[in-house]
C-alpha positions in Angstrom: 42.6 29.2 -28.7 40.4 26.4 -30.2 40.5 26.3 -34.0 37.4 25.3 -35.9 38.2 23.6 -39.3 35.8 23.9 -42.2 35.0 20.7 -44.2 37.1 20.1 -47.3 40.0 22.4 -46.3 43.5 21.6 -45.1 45.3 23.9 -42.7 49.0 24.5 -43.0 50.9 26.1 -40.0 53.2 28.8 -41.3 54.2 30.1 -37.9 53.5 29.4 -34.2 52.3 26.2 -32.6 49.1 24.1 -32.7 48.1 21.1 -30.6 46.0 18.3 -32.1 43.9 16.7 -29.3 41.2 14.3 -28.7 39.1 13.8 -25.6 41.1 16.7 -24.0 44.4 14.9 -24.4 47.1 16.2 -26.7 48.2 13.7 -29.3 50.5 15.8 -31.4 52.1 19.3 -31.3 52.5 20.9 -34.7 55.3 23.3 -35.5 55.7 25.3 -38.7 55.1 23.0 -41.7 52.6 20.9 -39.8 49.0 20.5 -41.0 45.6 19.5 -39.8 42.2 18.9 -41.3 43.1 15.6 -43.0 39.9 13.8 -42.1 37.9 16.7 -43.6 39.5 16.0 -47.0 39.9 12.2 -46.9 36.6 11.2 -45.3 34.5 14.3 -46.1 33.5 13.9 -42.5 33.2 16.4 -39.6 36.3 17.2 -37.7 37.2 14.1 -35.6 40.3 15.6 -33.9 40.4 19.1 -32.5 43.1 21.7 -32.8 44.1 24.6 -30.7 46.8 27.3 -31.1 49.1 27.3 -28.1 51.1 30.3 -29.4 50.2 33.1 -31.7 50.0 31.4 -35.1 49.7 32.1 -38.8 47.8 29.4 -40.7 47.3 28.9 -44.4 44.0 27.5 -45.6 44.3 25.2 -48.7 41.1 24.2 -50.4 40.8 20.4 -50.5 39.6 20.4 -54.1 43.1 21.2 -55.2 44.6 18.3 -53.3 42.2 15.4 -53.7 43.4 14.3 -57.1 47.2 14.3 -56.3 48.1 10.7 -55.3 51.2 11.6 -53.2 49.3 14.2 -51.3 46.5 11.8 -50.6 49.0 9.2 -49.4 50.6 11.7 -47.0 47.2 12.9 -45.7 46.2 9.2 -45.1 49.5 8.3 -43.4 49.1 11.4 -41.1 45.5 10.6 -40.4 46.2 7.0 -39.5 49.1 8.0 -37.2 46.9 10.6 -35.3 44.0 8.2 -35.0 46.3 5.5 -33.5 47.6 8.1 -31.1 44.1 9.2 -30.2 43.0 5.6 -29.5 46.0 4.9 -27.3 45.4 8.0 -25.1 42.2 6.6 -23.7 
């Protein structure tokens, strides 16, 4: 099931499995503890990567306004975003 992320929110996978994909190709499979929506918080842009639940999943929504001003969180979001974008670019 395709998941639609809303701008300025981060999504944290509590249970299940979610694939992050770009151009129809899977670039990462998230397990519990994984998250998506990083570009929505960092860039305040539309969703660049897509997500789909591959198993029944429970997902927490965390409002980005609570995360933006925490340096270590922003660093982790940026590192994850860069890793995924590199993976997306190498799948083409």
